[in-house]
C-alpha positions in Angstrom: 0.0 -0.1 0.0 1.3 3.4 -0.8 2.2 5.8 2.0 0.7 9.1 2.1 1.5 10.6 5.7 4.8 10.6 8.0 4.6 9.2 11.5 5.7 6.4 14.0 3.5 3.9 12.0 4.1 5.2 8.3 6.9 5.5 5.7 6.9 9.0 4.0 5.6 8.9 0.2 8.1 9.2 -2.4 7.7 11.7 -5.5 9.5 12.1 -8.4 9.3 15.3 -10.2 10.0 15.5 -14.1 10.7 18.8 -15.1 13.6 20.3 -17.3 13.2 23.9 -15.3 15.6 23.2 -12.8 14.1 26.0 -10.6 10.6 25.0 -11.1 11.9 21.3 -10.3 13.5 22.2 -6.9 10.3 24.2 -5.8 8.6 21.1 -6.3 10.9 19.3 -4.5 10.8 21.6 -1.6 7.2 21.9 -1.6 6.8 17.7 -1.1 9.5 18.0 1.5 7.1 20.3 3.4 4.7 18.1 3.2 7.1 15.4 5.0 7.5 13.3 1.5 10.6 12.1 -0.3 11.2 13.9 -3.3 13.7 13.2 -6.4 13.9 15.2 -9.7 15.1 14.6 -13.2 15.2 16.9 -16.0 14.5 14.2 -19.1 12.2 11.7 -20.3 15.0 9.0 -20.1 15.8 9.6 -16.8 12.4 9.5 -15.7 11.6 6.4 -17.4 14.7 4.7 -15.9 14.3 6.0 -12.5 10.5 5.0 -12.6 11.6 1.3 -13.7 14.4 0.8 -11.3 12.8 2.4 -8.0 9.5 2.6 -6.1 7.8 5.7 -6.4 4.2 6.4 -5.0 3.6 9.4 -7.5 5.3 11.4 -10.3 5.0 14.9 -11.4 5.4 14.7 -15.3 6.1 17.8 -17.4 4.6 17.3 -20.9 7.2 19.3 -22.6 10.7 17.8 -22.2 14.1 18.0 -24.3 13.7 14.1 -25.3 11.3 12.1 -24.9 7.8 14.2 -24.2 5.7 13.3 -21.2 3.1 11.4 -23.1 6.0 9.2 -24.8 7.0 8.7 -21.1 4.1 7.5 -19.6 3.1 5.0 -22.5 6.8 3.4 -21.9 5.6 3.3 -18.1 2.3 2.2 -18.4 3.6 -0.3 -21.0 6.1 -2.0 -18.5 3.0 -2.4 -16.0 4.2 0.5 -13.6 0.7 2.0 -12.4 2.3 4.4 -10.2 -0.3 7.8 -10.4 1.1 10.6 -12.8 0.2 14.3 -12.8 0.8 16.1 -16.1 2.1 19.6 -15.8 1.9 21.6 -19.1 1.9 24.8 -20.8 -0.4 23.3 -23.3 -4.3 23.8 -22.1 -6.0 22.4 -24.9 -8.7 19.4 -24.3 -7.3 17.2 -26.7 -3.9 17.3 -25.0 -5.5 17.0 -21.6 -7.5 13.9 -22.9 -4.6 12.4 -24.4 -2.7 12.5 -21.3 -5.4 10.7 -19.4 -6.1 8.3 -22.1 -2.5 7.1 -21.8 -2.7 6.5 -18.2 -2.4 9.7 -16.5 -4.3 10.7 -13.6 -4.7 14.5 -13.6 -3.5 17.4 -15.6 -2.4 20.6 -14.5 -1.6 23.6 -16.6 1.2 26.1 -16.4 1.7 28.7 -14.7 -0.2 27.0 -11.7 -0.2 27.5 -8.1 2.5 25.4 -6.3 -0.3 24.5 -3.6 -2.8 23.4 -6.0 0.0 21.0 -7.4 0.8 19.4 -3.9 -2.9 19.3 -3.3 -3.6 17.1 -6.3 -0.7 14.8 -5.5 -1.9 14.3 -2.4 -5.2 13.5 -3.4 -3.8 10.7 -5.9 -1.6 9.4 -3.1 -4.7 8.9 -1.0 -6.8 7.5 -4.1 -3.9 5.0 -4.6 -3.8 3.4 -1.0 -7.2 1.8 -1.5 -9.1 1.0 1.9 -9.2 -3.0 1.7 -12.6 -4.2 2.8 -12.5 -7.1 5.5 -13.9 -10.6 5.8 -16.9 -11.5 3.2 -16.6 -7.6 1.4 -13.2 -8.8 -0.2 -15.2 -10.5 -3.0 -17.7 -8.3 -4.6 -20.2 -9.9 -7.1 -22.7 -8.4 -9.9 -24.4 -11.1 -11.1 -21.9 -13.8 -12.4 -19.0 -10.8 -12.4 -16.7 -11.0 -9.5 -14.2 -8.7 -8.4 -11.4 -9.6 -5.7 -10.8 -5.8 -3.6 -7.8 -7.1 -2.0 -6.1 -9.0 -5.0 -7.8 -6.6 -7.7 -8.7 -10.0 -9.8 -11.6 -9.9 -11.9 -13.3 -12.9 -13.4 -16.6 -13.4 -15.1 -18.5 -16.8 -15.2 -15.2 -18.4 -13.8 -13.3 -16.9 -16.4 -10.3 -14.5 -15.5 -10.5 -10.9 -17.2 -7.2 -9.0 -17.2 -7.8 -5.2 -16.4 -5.6 -2.2 -16.0 -5.4 -0.2 -12.6 -7.5 2.4 -13.6 -10.4 -0.1 -15.8 -10.4 -1.8 -12.3 -10.9 1.5 -10.5 -13.9 2.4 -12.7 -15.3 -1.2 -12.4 -15.0 -0.6 -8.5 -16.7 2.3 -8.5 -19.5 1.3 -10.7 -20.2 -2.0 -9.0 -23.3 -1.0 -7.1 -25.8 -2.8 -9.0 -28.7 -0.8 -10.7 -27.2 2.7 -9.5 -27.3 5.1 -12.1 -23.8 6.6 -12.1 -23.3 10.2 -14.3 -20.3 11.0 -16.6 -19.3 13.6 -14.1 -19.5 11.6 -10.8 -17.2 9.1 -12.3 -14.9 11.9 -13.4 -15.0 13.3 -9.9 -14.4 9.5 -8.1 -11.8 8.3 -10.6 -9.9 11.3 -12.0 -10.6 13.9 -9.6 -10.3 16.1 -12.1 -12.8 18.2 -14.3 -12.4 19.0 -18.1 -15.1 21.4 -18.3 -17.7 18.7 -18.3 -15.9 17.0 -21.1 -16.9 13.2 -20.4 -15.3 11.3 -23.2 -12.6 9.8 -21.4 -15.8 8.3 -19.0 -17.0 6.8 -22.4 -13.6 5.6 -23.5 -13.0 3.6 -20.4 -16.7 2.2 -20.4 -16.1 1.0 -23.8 -13.0 -0.8 -22.6 -14.8 -2.4 -19.9 -17.9 -3.5 -22.3 -15.1 -5.2 -24.9 -13.9 -7.0 -22.2 -16.5 -7.9 -19.9 -19.4 -7.7 -22.1 -18.4 -8.7 -25.8 -16.5 -11.8 -25.1 -19.6 -13.6 -23.3 -22.1 -13.4 -26.2 -24.3 -16.2 -24.3 -24.5 -13.9 -21.3 -26.5 -11.1 -20.8 -24.9 -7.7 -20.8 -23.6 -5.9 -17.7 -23.3 -2.8 -18.7 -26.1 -0.2 -19.6 -26.6 3.7 -20.8 -29.3 5.4 -19.4 -30.1 8.1 -21.7 -29.2 11.9 -20.2 -28.7 10.1 -17.2 -25.3 7.9 -17.0 -24.2 4.5 -16.8 -25.5 1.4 -14.8 -23.6 -1.9 -13.9 -26.7 -4.2 -13.6 -27.1 -8.0 -14.0 -30.4 -8.7 -15.4 -32.4 -11.8 -14.3 
């Protein structure tokens, strides 16, 4: 479990700052240290990939514009190696398409420059808390919706006994939607899973629901669909009898 606080019974969170602006990187490192976290910084995309691959970090603050690999290429490499460390993008590019690109590639948040330092730290802290899941106990470990089973402890998912491979983000969306017959709006899913508002743009939610449908509904043609869209309201995860 990732640590988010410091104290006698906790381990300080470790944050990697990736920015080629040395002064800005130093400010971010100092701000992390004020929170009681450990922080390291690098100035290139290649160094970021190497550090993320060889060391454990609880969060990465990643600038999009870097002198070699850009931030999008960095996260593609990191996610491609199965590293699911939360990533908060920093960028002077504030177009919605850029934000969506970052999140589609596996980013967790996107902050545009110039930014308030306290806001960046608050967003990192939010991701640290989200990435340290509350583990249910006893019978609550195994969650069921019809023939779909989710193990909240191991993050394993299966349908009708067949294992389903989900990314960390796909599992988080599915876990949030697990209450059968509860209609969830795109805004609710955005707020809970991404903790970020693109001015009401729910394309990223549609994208991830489509990923889940392809893995959970499409391969099981003889079984009823579990994902349903309620026009004008949102999505329902429901096991029809």
